[in-house]
VMD Tcl script that draws the C-alpha trace (Angstrom):
set ca {
  {163.39 219.35 -39.75}
  {163.27 219.23 -43.56}
  {159.59 220.31 -43.56}
  {158.55 217.43 -45.81}
  {155.72 216.07 -43.65}
  {153.21 217.76 -41.32}
  {153.63 217.80 -37.56}
  {151.09 215.36 -36.13}
  {148.52 216.74 -33.68}
  {146.13 214.19 -32.17}
  {142.89 216.01 -31.31}
  {141.29 213.86 -28.65}
  {137.74 214.93 -27.84}
  {138.27 218.62 -27.13}
  {134.99 219.42 -28.85}
  {131.30 219.88 -28.06}
  {129.70 218.05 -26.23}
  {132.79 216.80 -24.36}
  {133.49 220.42 -23.48}
  {131.20 223.42 -23.80}
  {131.42 225.82 -26.71}
  {132.46 228.51 -24.25}
  {135.37 226.39 -23.02}
  {136.35 225.58 -26.59}
  {136.45 229.22 -27.70}
  {137.86 230.79 -24.55}
  {140.31 228.11 -23.44}
  {141.04 225.45 -26.06}
  {140.95 227.45 -29.29}
  {142.15 230.63 -27.64}
  {145.44 228.90 -26.79}
  {145.72 226.46 -29.71}
  {145.20 228.90 -32.58}
  {148.27 231.09 -31.89}
  {150.39 227.95 -31.49}
  {149.38 226.68 -34.95}
  {149.93 230.14 -36.44}
  {153.43 230.34 -34.97}
  {154.29 226.84 -36.20}
  {153.16 227.94 -39.68}
  {155.30 231.08 -39.47}
  {158.25 228.82 -38.77}
  {157.54 226.97 -42.02}
  {155.82 223.88 -40.63}
  {152.41 222.44 -41.47}
  {150.29 220.65 -38.84}
  {148.18 217.53 -39.31}
  {144.87 218.04 -37.49}
  {144.08 214.39 -36.73}
  {140.49 215.22 -35.81}
  {139.20 212.03 -34.21}
  {135.51 212.28 -33.43}
  {133.00 214.76 -34.87}
  {134.45 218.27 -35.15}
  {131.74 219.61 -37.49}
  {130.66 222.22 -34.92}
  {134.14 223.77 -34.93}
  {134.94 223.92 -38.64}
  {134.33 227.68 -38.77}
  {137.04 228.16 -36.15}
  {139.54 226.05 -38.09}
  {138.81 228.11 -41.21}
  {140.37 231.09 -39.38}
  {143.82 229.52 -39.69}
  {146.21 230.60 -42.46}
  {145.55 228.92 -45.78}
  {147.57 225.73 -46.18}
  {148.71 225.69 -42.56}
  {147.00 222.40 -41.68}
  {145.92 219.09 -43.16}
  {142.48 218.28 -41.76}
  {141.89 214.59 -41.14}
  {138.23 213.53 -41.19}
  {136.99 210.92 -38.73}
  {133.28 211.44 -38.03}
  {132.93 215.03 -39.17}
  {130.37 215.75 -41.89}
  {132.32 215.50 -45.16}
  {129.93 217.88 -46.92}
  {130.48 220.54 -44.26}
  {134.22 219.89 -44.38}
  {134.22 220.53 -48.12}
  {132.06 223.64 -47.74}
  {134.08 225.27 -44.97}
  {137.65 223.96 -45.26}
  {138.31 222.45 -48.67}
  {139.27 225.71 -50.38}
  {141.86 226.42 -47.67}
  {143.38 223.10 -46.62}
  {144.22 219.61 -47.77}
  {141.81 217.01 -46.36}
  {142.44 213.34 -45.54}
  {140.53 210.34 -44.18}
  {136.79 209.79 -44.09}
  {136.53 206.01 -44.66}
  {134.87 204.54 -41.53}
  {136.85 201.97 -39.59}
  {133.74 199.89 -38.97}
  {133.25 199.60 -42.73}
  {136.78 198.26 -43.20}
  {136.12 195.74 -40.41}
  {132.65 194.37 -41.16}
  {131.78 195.68 -44.62}
  {132.27 194.04 -48.00}
  {134.77 195.15 -50.67}
  {131.86 196.40 -52.76}
  {130.56 198.54 -49.88}
  {134.04 199.92 -49.30}
  {134.36 200.86 -52.97}
  {130.99 202.62 -52.97}
  {131.93 204.63 -49.89}
  {135.33 205.50 -51.35}
  {133.57 206.81 -54.46}
  {131.32 208.99 -52.30}
  {134.27 210.46 -50.38}
  {136.35 211.02 -53.52}
  {133.42 212.70 -55.30}
  {132.85 215.06 -52.38}
  {136.38 215.79 -51.20}
  {138.76 215.01 -54.06}
  {137.12 216.14 -57.28}
  {139.48 219.11 -57.52}
  {142.49 217.62 -55.74}
  {143.80 218.27 -52.26}
  {142.67 214.99 -50.72}
  {144.56 212.04 -49.17}
  {142.70 208.72 -49.02}
  {142.80 207.16 -45.56}
  {140.64 205.50 -42.93}
  {138.78 207.68 -40.46}
  {141.17 206.68 -37.71}
  {144.19 204.40 -37.53}
  {143.42 201.18 -39.42}
  {142.70 198.60 -36.75}
  {143.80 194.98 -36.55}
  {140.26 193.78 -37.29}
  {140.17 195.46 -40.71}
  {139.69 192.86 -43.43}
  {142.63 192.59 -45.81}
  {140.28 192.44 -48.78}
  {138.62 195.69 -47.67}
  {141.91 197.55 -47.27}
  {142.90 196.23 -50.68}
  {139.56 197.38 -52.13}
  {140.08 200.88 -50.72}
  {143.61 201.07 -52.12}
  {142.90 199.66 -55.56}
  {139.70 201.65 -56.08}
  {141.46 204.88 -55.13}
  {144.31 204.20 -57.53}
  {141.90 203.61 -60.41}
  {139.09 206.09 -59.68}
  {140.84 208.71 -57.58}
  {143.38 209.96 -60.09}
  {143.21 213.65 -60.93}
  {142.85 215.79 -62.93}
  {139.97 213.48 -63.78}
  {140.27 214.00 -67.53}
  {143.82 212.64 -67.34}
  {142.90 209.64 -65.22}
  {143.04 207.11 -68.04}
  {146.50 208.19 -69.15}
  {147.85 208.16 -65.60}
  {146.30 204.77 -64.99}
  {148.15 203.36 -67.99}
  {151.36 204.99 -66.77}
  {150.99 203.40 -63.33}
  {150.33 200.04 -64.95}
  {153.46 200.28 -67.08}
  {155.53 201.14 -64.01}
  {154.31 197.97 -62.31}
  {155.05 195.67 -65.23}
  {157.93 193.26 -64.70}
  {160.38 192.45 -67.48}
  {160.31 188.68 -67.38}
  {163.39 188.48 -69.61}
  {165.56 190.41 -67.18}
  {166.84 189.61 -63.70}
  {164.32 189.54 -60.87}
  {165.30 191.44 -57.75}
  {164.40 189.62 -54.57}
  {164.95 190.82 -51.06}
  {167.33 188.72 -49.01}
  {165.45 189.69 -45.86}
  {162.47 187.58 -44.86}
  {159.08 189.31 -44.46}
  {158.49 190.62 -40.95}
  {162.14 191.52 -40.34}
  {163.99 194.82 -40.67}
  {167.51 193.85 -39.58}
  {168.23 190.10 -39.49}
  {170.20 188.70 -36.58}
  {172.98 187.63 -38.95}
  {173.50 191.26 -39.93}
  {173.20 192.61 -36.40}
  {175.64 189.97 -35.13}
  {178.44 191.52 -37.22}
  {178.14 194.77 -35.23}
  {178.54 193.10 -31.84}
  {181.75 192.24 -29.97}
  {182.65 188.66 -29.16}
  {179.79 186.89 -27.38}
  {180.99 184.90 -24.38}
  {177.63 183.54 -23.28}
  {174.77 181.81 -25.06}
  {174.30 183.39 -28.48}
  {170.86 181.84 -28.93}
  {169.56 183.81 -25.95}
  {170.83 187.09 -27.41}
  {169.40 186.19 -30.79}
  {165.97 185.47 -29.32}
  {165.93 188.78 -27.43}
  {167.09 190.71 -30.50}
  {164.46 189.17 -32.75}
  {161.71 189.90 -30.22}
  {162.77 193.55 -29.90}
  {163.33 193.89 -33.64}
  {159.83 192.62 -34.38}
  {158.38 195.58 -32.47}
  {160.32 197.92 -34.74}
  {158.86 196.22 -37.80}
  {155.37 196.44 -36.29}
  {155.85 200.14 -35.50}
  {156.92 200.92 -39.07}
  {153.85 199.22 -40.52}
  {151.60 200.93 -37.99}
  {152.88 204.31 -39.17}
  {152.53 203.37 -42.85}
  {148.97 202.13 -42.43}
  {147.99 205.08 -40.28}
  {149.32 207.90 -42.43}
}
mol new
graphics top color blue
foreach p $ca { graphics top sphere $p radius 0.5 }
foreach p [lrange $ca 0 end-1] q [lrange $ca 1 end] { graphics top cylinder $p $q radius 0.2 }
display resetview
């Protein structure tokens, strides 16, 4: 409602060769394009979460109003994406999920450099995996992607060193001052002790209610992290 984030649009395989080019142009794109244009007229941007290889259809997407979408790269050719879309839209993604799962941190960093050089040299790029980061992604690889982007992916590039120092100073902890620590254990959003205060008198077994609450609450925590890691 506040128009601060794009409206997510998951584009599942509506491209050649899953459908013919004729079906794409005359059915899929013929109906989708005016919807995106109307959403843009209403002041909303759309995230084209383009899972799969949409390289064949980049010319069609370039017909949309400038700035109306964020194009997320899964398997599309990043060089073609830059050539046909980069001057019109923000681009995100491009780091293969398989690389995060079975690659090394060094391989991840090299690939991140390639994607940043192609898609982010003049801004307008959001670092992300090709698709939602899966459970088999190595922690050290996700960390390598994040840390490399924060050090190499700052722009304008000539100001990178100054911004890097600024980020470092923001992260420094004043060891002489008080240390703020969360009272909530990791993996929990709302502890049972806090939720219990909102409930009326419990006549039955409180342990049963607590167990059910903590099981349900854990799904909420998992959902939040899924969204954070995905977008």
